[in-house]
Residue, then its C-alpha position, 0 to 999 in steps of 0.5 A: m500499499s502506498d503512502k497516498e492510499s493510506k493517507i487520512e482524508w481530513l476533508g472527507i469522511d475521516g475529518f468529519l468523524v474526527i470533528l463529530f466525536p468531540i461535538v457529540v461528547s460535548i453535547m452528551w456531557f452538557s445534557f447529562d450535567r443539565k439533566i436534559d432528557f430530550i437530548i439524551g433520549k432522542l436527539v443524540p441516539y437518533g442523530t448518531a443512528i442517521v449519521v451511521i446510516l449515511i456513512i454506511c450508504k456512502y461506503f455501499r455506493e463505493v463498494i458497488g462502484f468498485s464491483k462495477v469497475n471490476k466487472k468491466d475488466 
């Protein structure tokens, strides 16, 4: 694997996840501290599920794209 292939794409999905983690942790800490049940019980779980589903869909599209390229060979 070359250096270009193993590089982290900070402007892509990798950077988004690195930025998202401290944001989610901060929101959860604030919610626990202030005892805001809506954020803890609804917003964070549903928001996290939506982000995970979007990321999985993106990777499925990439895998399908790779399989179409391999079928042409």
